[in-house]
N, C-alpha and C positions, 0 to 999 in steps of 0.2 A: 378442289371442286371435283365432283364425281358425277358420272352419269351413269344410269340404269338402263340395261336395254333388256326388256322382256320379249323372249322368243313366243310369239303366236302362230308358228308355223302349222301345228296340228289342228288348231282353231281353224285357221284359214283355209287349209286344205278342205277340211270337213264341211266348211262353209260352201266353198266352190263345188265339192261334189254333189251337195244338196241342191244349190243352185243349176248344175248341170243336168241332175235327175229331174227338176222342175221342167227345164226346157225339153229335154227328151219326153217328158209327159204331155207338154204343149204338142211337139211333132205329132205324136201318138193320137193327140185329140183333133188335129188339122187334117191327118190322114182318115181318120174316121168319119168326119164330115165330108171330105171328098170322094170317099168310097161311097157313102149314101147318096151323093149326088148322081152317080152314075147309075143308081137305080130308081127308075120312074115306069109309070103307066107303059106298057109295050116294049120296056126294056128291063125284063127281070123283076118287075112288081105285078102281081095281082093281087095280093091283100096287103101288102107292106110289112108282113112278119120278117122277112129276110132283111130289109133295109132296116128296122128297128132292133134287130137282133145284133148287128154289126156294134161293137164296142172295143175300146183298150182295156188292157189287163196287165198285170204283173207277169214277169216271165213264171213259166211254170204252171199257170193258170188251167184248170181242168175244162177245157172246152167241150168235152163229151156231152152232148144231150141240152148244152147251154142254148138258152134263146134270149139272151142279153141280160149282161149281170152290171154290177158296178164298175166303174172304171178304176183301173189299177194303177198305181205309180209305176214309172219306170224305176229299174233297180240296177245297181252295178254288180254286173256278176264276173268275177276276176277283174279284167280290166277294161269291160265293155259295158256301155249303158244299154240296157235292152228294155222296150216295152212292146208288148203284142197287141195287134189289131186283128181282128175275125170275129166269125160267128160259127157257134158252136151247131147250128142247125144242120140236120143229116143232109140237106140237099144243096147246102150253101155252096161247096166246092164243084158242084156239078154244074151250078148257074155261073160261077165263076170260071172254071176250066174247059166248060163244055162237056157235052157226051154225044155220042152218035154223029150226026150230021151238025149238031148245034154247036157252034165254036165258042162259046162261053162270052161272056160280057167282061171279064177281068177287072172288075171294081177294085178290087184290093191293090193290085199292081198300079192301075191307073191312079188311084189315091196316093198311093207312095211318088210315082212319078210328078204328080201335080205338086206335092209339097216339097219334094227333094229341092228345089232352086231357093227356097225359103229357109232351110235349114240353118246356113250359116248366120242369117239374120237373128232367127230366133234365139241361138245359142248367144250371140251378141247381147241382144236385148237382156238375156236372163244371167249373164257372168258378168256385165259391165255395172259397177255400183259405185 
């Protein structure tokens, strides 16, 4: 009697990398949504253009002059999974960080802070099968 063992390590690792990238993409989308909720009439919103322009993107996305593009997937860069969340509007960082006597609304960093506690659960959901 003999048994054959087939090593599927490469396929398993590839699958887990993709699942982790999908999880990081979900994190990005949640940060995007949380950041958008920070902007409302009287708190960073006049026309809504800035709020609509916030989106996720793949690493290396060209934000210059962007006014809201397609969601980009997270990517493995070296040994790090990366997804970007932001806006390419010229005035986006002035609203975020402030200018002059205006302290800014910090909508992106607040979005990250809101989502951070959920990250382990998101990864658990995506990686457990």
